[in-house]
C-alpha positions in Angstrom: 21.2 -19.7 1.8 19.7 -17.9 -1.2 18.2 -14.8 1.1 22.1 -14.8 2.6 23.7 -14.7 -0.9 21.8 -12.2 -2.2 23.0 -9.9 1.0 26.0 -10.3 -0.4 26.6 -9.7 -4.0 24.7 -6.0 -4.2 26.5 -3.6 -6.8 26.0 0.2 -7.5 25.2 1.5 -11.4 24.5 4.4 -12.5 22.7 5.0 -16.5 22.9 7.1 -19.4 19.5 8.1 -20.6 19.5 9.4 -24.7 18.0 12.6 -22.8 22.1 12.4 -20.8 20.5 11.9 -17.4 21.7 9.8 -15.3 20.2 7.1 -13.1 21.7 5.1 -10.0 20.4 2.4 -8.6 21.1 -1.2 -7.0 21.1 -4.6 -7.8 21.7 -8.4 -7.2 22.0 -8.9 -11.1 23.6 -5.9 -12.7 23.0 -7.0 -16.4 19.4 -8.2 -15.8 18.4 -5.0 -14.2 19.2 -3.3 -17.2 17.7 -5.4 -19.8 14.4 -4.8 -17.3 14.9 -1.6 -17.6 15.3 -0.8 -21.4 12.6 -2.7 -22.1 9.3 -2.7 -21.9 7.8 -4.7 -19.1 6.8 -3.7 -15.8 9.8 -4.5 -13.7 11.2 -1.6 -15.6 11.4 2.3 -13.5 8.8 4.3 -14.5 12.1 7.5 -13.8 13.8 5.2 -17.6 10.4 4.7 -19.0 10.3 6.9 -23.1 14.3 7.6 -22.7 16.0 4.8 -24.1 18.2 3.8 -25.5 19.9 3.8 -22.4 23.7 3.3 -21.9 25.3 1.6 -18.6 28.1 3.8 -17.6 29.5 2.8 -14.5 29.2 -0.2 -11.9 30.6 -1.1 -9.0 30.3 -4.4 -6.9 29.4 -2.8 -3.0 28.5 -6.9 -0.9 25.4 -6.0 1.3 22.1 -4.6 1.1 22.7 -1.7 3.3 26.1 -0.7 2.1 24.7 -0.4 -2.0 22.1 1.2 -0.5 24.6 3.5 1.6 26.3 4.1 -1.3 23.6 4.4 -3.7 22.3 7.7 -1.0 25.3 9.7 -1.4 25.8 9.1 -5.4 22.4 10.8 -5.8 23.8 13.7 -3.4 26.5 14.2 -5.9 26.5 17.4 -8.5 26.4 16.3 -12.5 29.5 17.4 -12.6 31.3 14.7 -9.6 28.8 12.3 -10.8 30.1 12.1 -14.4 34.6 11.8 -12.9 33.4 8.9 -10.4 32.1 7.4 -14.2 35.2 8.3 -15.3 37.1 6.8 -12.4 38.3 10.7 -11.9 36.3 10.5 -8.1 37.6 8.9 -4.5 34.0 8.5 -3.3 35.7 8.1 0.2 37.2 12.0 0.0 33.3 13.0 -1.3 
C-alpha cells in the first residue's frame, strides 16, 4: 500500500543556491529532501554540495512519479528567465 501512496504524492521543486543557480528535482517529501540537500550527508545532490545556503523557492504537488518526472524535465528545458517567472507564478507551464 505504501508503494501506491508514494506514486500518488510526488512534488516538483526548485532550489536556489547562494551562487544564484537553480536546481530542479522531485520528491515525495520536499521538506525531507531539502534538508538532505542542505546537510552534509551523502543523500543530497552532488550538484548542490558547497553551494549553500540553499533556498527552496518553488514547489508544486503533481501526483504520480511519471508526471513529476515529465514536469521536472520540462522545467529543466526552460530558460533562466522562464524559471524566474515560474517561481513568481507568472508562467503557465501549460502554455510553454
